C-alpha positions as CSV (number, residue, x, y, z in Angstrom):
1,M,101.4,128.7,142.5
2,H,100.7,125.4,141.1
3,L,97.3,123.8,141.8
4,V,96.3,120.0,141.6
5,S,94.8,119.9,138.0
6,E,92.7,116.7,135.9
7,P,92.9,117.9,132.4
8,A,91.5,115.9,129.8
9,I,94.1,115.5,127.8
10,L,97.9,116.0,127.9
11,Y,99.1,116.9,124.3
12,F,102.0,119.7,125.5
13,G,102.7,119.9,121.9
14,T,104.1,117.2,119.6
15,P,104.5,117.6,115.4
16,V,101.3,117.0,113.1
17,V,102.1,113.8,110.7
18,L,99.7,112.7,108.0
19,I,100.2,109.1,107.7
20,S,99.2,107.8,104.3
21,T,98.5,104.0,104.1
22,L,96.4,101.3,101.9
23,N,92.7,100.2,102.3
24,E,92.0,97.2,101.8
25,D,91.0,97.7,97.8
26,G,94.4,99.0,97.1
27,S,93.3,102.8,97.1
28,A,95.1,105.2,99.3
29,N,94.2,106.6,102.9
30,L,95.7,109.7,104.6
31,A,95.1,110.6,108.7
32,P,96.4,113.2,110.7
33,M,98.1,112.3,113.8
34,S,100.3,114.1,116.1
35,S,100.7,111.2,119.1
36,V,104.3,110.6,117.9
37,F,108.1,110.9,118.9
38,W,111.3,109.5,116.9
39,L,114.7,108.0,118.2
40,G,117.3,107.5,115.5
41,W,115.4,106.0,112.8
42,R,112.8,104.5,114.5
43,G,109.1,106.2,115.1
44,V,106.6,105.2,118.0
45,L,103.0,106.2,116.8
46,G,100.0,106.3,119.6
47,L,96.6,105.8,117.7
48,A,93.0,104.3,118.4
49,A,92.8,100.6,117.5
50,P,89.7,100.3,115.3
51,S,91.0,102.9,113.2
52,Q,91.6,102.7,109.9
53,T,95.3,103.7,109.3
54,T,95.8,101.2,112.8
55,Q,94.2,98.6,110.7
56,N,95.8,99.0,107.1
57,L,99.6,99.4,109.3
58,I,98.8,95.9,111.0
59,R,97.6,94.6,107.9
60,T,100.1,95.9,105.3
61,G,102.8,96.7,107.5
62,E,103.9,99.8,106.1
63,C,103.3,103.8,105.5
64,V,104.5,107.0,104.9
65,L,105.0,109.4,107.5
66,N,104.4,113.0,106.0
67,L,105.4,115.7,108.3
68,P,103.5,119.4,107.1
69,S,104.7,122.6,107.3
70,V,102.9,125.3,109.1
71,D,101.5,126.8,105.4
72,L,99.6,123.0,104.9
73,V,97.5,123.6,108.0
74,G,94.4,124.0,105.7
75,A,95.0,120.7,104.2
76,V,95.4,119.3,107.7
77,N,92.2,120.7,109.3
78,R,90.1,119.5,105.9
79,L,90.9,115.6,106.8
80,A,90.6,116.3,110.9
81,L,87.4,115.1,110.8
82,T,87.4,112.4,108.2
83,T,88.1,108.8,108.9
84,G,88.3,105.7,106.3
85,S,86.6,103.5,108.2
86,D,82.7,102.6,107.3
87,P,81.1,102.3,109.3
88,V,82.2,105.2,111.6
89,P,83.4,103.9,114.9
90,P,81.1,104.8,117.4
91,G,84.0,107.2,119.2
92,K,84.3,108.9,116.3
93,Q,80.9,109.2,115.6
94,Q,80.1,111.1,119.1
95,K,83.2,113.4,118.0
96,G,81.5,114.2,114.6
97,Y,83.7,112.3,112.1
98,R,82.3,111.4,109.4
99,T,83.7,108.6,106.4
100,E,86.1,109.9,103.5
101,R,87.3,107.6,101.0
102,D,89.0,109.8,98.7
103,K,91.4,112.0,101.7
104,F,94.3,113.4,98.9
105,G,90.8,114.8,97.4
106,T,89.7,116.2,100.6
107,A,92.8,117.6,101.7
108,G,93.7,119.1,98.1
109,L,97.0,117.1,98.2
110,T,99.0,115.4,95.8
111,P,99.6,111.6,96.3
112,V,103.4,110.3,94.5
113,P,105.1,107.3,94.7
114,A,106.9,106.0,97.3
115,H,110.5,104.2,96.6
116,T,110.5,101.3,99.1
117,V,106.7,100.9,100.2
118,A,103.5,100.7,98.6
119,P,101.4,103.6,100.1
120,P,101.9,107.3,98.6
121,R,103.9,110.0,99.8
122,V,102.5,113.2,100.1
123,H,103.9,115.5,97.6
124,E,103.5,118.8,99.3
125,C,104.8,117.9,103.0
126,P,108.8,119.0,102.9
127,V,109.4,115.8,104.8
128,Q,108.5,112.4,103.6
129,L,109.6,108.9,105.8
130,E,108.8,105.7,104.2
131,A,108.7,103.0,107.2
132,V,107.9,99.6,107.8
133,V,106.3,98.3,110.9
134,E,108.5,96.5,113.8
135,A,106.2,95.8,116.7
136,V,102.6,96.4,118.2
137,H,101.6,97.3,121.7
138,G,98.7,97.5,123.4
139,L,98.4,100.6,125.3
140,A,96.7,100.6,128.6
141,D,96.2,96.7,128.6
142,D,96.1,96.5,132.7
143,D,93.0,98.5,132.4
144,E,89.8,96.7,131.5
145,A,88.2,100.3,130.5
146,I,90.3,101.3,128.0
147,R,92.3,97.7,127.3
148,G,92.2,97.2,122.9
149,R,91.0,100.6,122.4
150,L,94.6,102.1,121.9
151,V,97.9,100.6,120.4
152,T,101.5,101.8,120.0
153,I,103.3,100.8,116.9
154,E,106.8,101.3,116.1
155,V,108.2,101.9,112.8
156,R,111.4,102.0,111.1
157,I,112.3,104.1,108.7
158,Q,113.6,103.1,105.3
159,R,114.2,106.4,103.4
160,V,114.2,109.9,103.9
161,H,112.9,112.3,101.3
162,L,113.1,116.2,102.2
163,A,112.8,119.1,100.7
164,E,115.9,121.6,99.5
165,S,114.5,124.2,100.9
166,I,114.6,123.1,104.6
167,L,118.2,121.5,104.2
168,M,121.3,123.2,105.8
169,A,123.5,124.9,103.1
170,G,126.2,122.3,101.7
171,H,124.8,119.4,103.9
172,P,122.0,117.4,102.4
173,N,121.9,115.2,105.6
174,R,120.9,117.8,107.5
175,V,117.9,119.9,108.1
176,D,118.2,123.5,109.1
177,P,116.1,124.3,111.9
178,D,115.9,127.5,111.2
179,K,114.4,126.8,108.0
180,W,111.9,123.7,109.0
181,R,108.6,125.2,110.4
182,P,106.8,122.0,111.4
183,L,103.0,122.2,111.9
184,I,102.3,121.6,115.5
185,M,99.3,120.4,117.4
186,S,98.8,121.8,121.6
187,F,95.9,120.9,123.1
188,Q,93.8,120.6,119.7
189,Q,95.1,123.8,118.6
190,F,97.5,124.3,115.8
191,Y,100.7,126.3,116.2
192,G,104.4,126.7,114.5
193,L,107.8,127.2,115.8
194,G,109.0,130.4,117.0
195,P,112.5,131.9,116.4
196,Q,115.7,130.4,118.8
197,V,115.3,131.3,122.0
198,H,118.8,130.1,122.9
199,D,121.8,128.5,122.0
200,S,121.7,124.5,123.2
201,A,124.5,123.0,124.6
202,L,123.9,119.6,122.6
203,A,124.2,121.3,119.6
204,G,127.9,121.4,120.3
205,I,127.7,117.3,119.3
206,A,128.6,116.2,116.1
207,E,124.9,115.4,114.7
208,H,126.6,111.9,113.0
209,L,127.8,110.8,116.3
210,Y,123.7,109.9,116.5
211,R,123.7,108.1,113.0
212,S,121.8,104.8,113.7
213,P,122.5,101.9,112.0
214,D,119.0,101.7,110.2
215,V,120.6,104.1,108.3
216,D,123.0,101.2,106.7
217,R,119.7,98.9,107.2
218,A,118.0,101.2,105.0
219,R,120.5,101.3,102.5
220,L,120.8,97.8,102.1
221,A,116.9,97.3,101.6
222,A,116.9,99.6,98.9
223,Q,119.7,98.2,97.0
224,A,117.9,95.0,97.3
225,G,114.7,96.3,95.7
226,Q,116.2,97.9,92.8
227,M,118.2,94.8,92.2
228,A,115.1,92.5,92.2
């Protein structure tokens, strides 16, 4: 039996991402979020418009999307109620957030230089995606009560860093899903992935058939940067 329901949120389970950006003074900001999905080498991020991360993304046009594994849940949780904004936006004040400028120190994580963008990568995260902003769209702009509060930001991946520990043996460009254990957020709680439940028909499709032209574009951008 199904019941008609009105849950306040519809977070049915998405991966946690630590987004690193640069503040106006050049310091690094690090923020956890989970409203994200990928298509090819593009990502779509759902963010609150007033947040420091959003403002940094719009101003600088670049970021690193760092994906933590389940063993980094403590570090992520230490960032959960912090913001780089000062003063704290009213909506976050109501939820108990505090201003914190040293996000890496608070989380106990290590910043390392990126190759193609200015914000640092998170050394401890097994997946680090350097990205540039391609488009910013308002969300729910048709509703006066929400207009201006939420945005979706499309980013294009420029360089991918993967820990050897999650790669498929003999395949440096393939992640082994049996080794990769992403941190998942579902209805405000942390979870990890369980074992594979069934063979997938899609797994019979050669992975290279999904390869995006953005991969070649990223290579060219990296080469241009090295020659500059």
